[in-house]
C-alpha positions, 0 to 999 in steps of 0.5 A: 500500500505504501509503495502504491502511494509513493508511485501515485505521488511520483506520477502526480508530480511528474505530470505537474512537471510536464506542464499540468494544463494551466489556463489563464482567463482574461476579459475586457476590451474588444479593441485588442481582441483579435491580436490577443486571440492570435497571440493566445493561439500561438502561445498555446501551440508552443507552451500548452498554456491556454489563454481564454479571453472574452471581449466584453468591453473595457467597462466589463474588463475593469469590473472583472479585474477589480472583482477578481473574477478573471486573471487579467483585464483589458481596457482601452481607457487606462486607470489613474494610479489612485484607482489602481492602488485602491484595488491592488492592480497594476497596468501596462500598454500592450498594443497601439491601434486606432479608432476609425470612422466607417460608413456604408455609402455608395461613393463609387471608390471615393473616400469620405473626408470628415473633420471634428465639427462634422463628426461632432454634429453628426453624433449630436444629431445636428447633421441628419442627412448625408447631403448636408451642405457642410459635408458637401463642402468637405467633399466637393468631389463626391456626389453625397446621396440624399440619405438619412444618417444612421448613427451607430455607437457602442451599447456597453461601457467601452474603451473604444467609446472613451477614445472616441469621446475623448477625441470629440471633447478635444475638437468640439466644445459643445460635446465636451460641455454637454456629453463629455468623455467616458466609457459610457455616455448619454448619446443624443442620437443613434443605435447601440451595438455591442462591441466592435464586432456589433458596430462593424456588423450594423454598419456593414448591413445598413445603408446610410450608417456611420460608426466608430470601430477599431481599425482592425475590424474595419480592415478585416471586414473591408469597410470604407474608412473616412480620412480625418482632419488632424490637429495640424489641419491635414487630412490623414488616413489611419496607417502604420505611419500616422499611428506611429506619428501620434504615438511618438508624442506619448509620455510613458511614465512608470510613476503614472502607471503608463497612463497616457492619452494619444488622441488628437496629438500634434504633428503633420502626420498624426492620426487623430484617434490613435490609442493604446490598449492596456492590460490590468494585472491583479497583483495578489493573484497567484497566476499573475506571473504567468500572465506577465510571462505570456505578455513577455512572450507576446512582446518578444515573439508577437510583433509580426502577428500584430502587424498582420492584424493592423496594430502597431507593436510597442517600441523596444524601449517601452517594452523594457520600461514595462519589464522594469515596471513589472519588477517594481510591482513584483509581478515579473515572470522570472 
């Protein structure tokens, strides 16, 4: 009996040493969901460790991280240091992307041009039709149709919404004073859809619709993307070049737990609704070092995957700053 027990213990320990099926759960922003899922797929192939991620919106990711119902959260709205300390959390950026304006119009391969005033007035409900004189002034070479504008926005708490409304608050004083910048706002007009996928699908299926989504969703669904006027007065497309131009002005600081706003940055090439997506770490979770191990792998092996999905990988100096931050927070994997 004793020898049988020893044998059982040996086999149990051997199984653990060979990589007991470890699973990590995360939830939150749909902004980074495509790249998180792609990284998780490759990581599982290489390590056997499963990463289960649910795209429920940044608001949900923050709530679940605070309540300890996941191993990590994801949010496109960074938390202030005081809030992180209150809930014993840490945060770091994982990827850089953009929020784009997409639409469903028969423009015959021509691209819509919009500025802050136009977007603001559309989402305030002041511009109601596509052949509005101000839109025609911005697009003199396009025969804009006589169609009602169907405004689509997120229905749940969303970091994509925070980025979009932060941009609107910078370009439109009326929006700032009446609506403000938050994960959830009281929309003056429009139809709510869940997640970036929900907004994408609604715009794709509805003639006359306009919505804001993360760049990857528009690209992967072959949706048209508006050219936006930036802070320097230039009309720019979202691209690797224009997102990098905006991110260049970010002031990343360990002391501020990497809190940064990349919207409406200066620079002739800066895309005006650029943003970072953040990971929320639960410092007292025993699996947190496995979470940072996964993201260290992603930072060192996942850049090409990110680029294929139209994201901007973090620069090397920022990755090293994040590793230093992990050590300070005592969540470093090694």
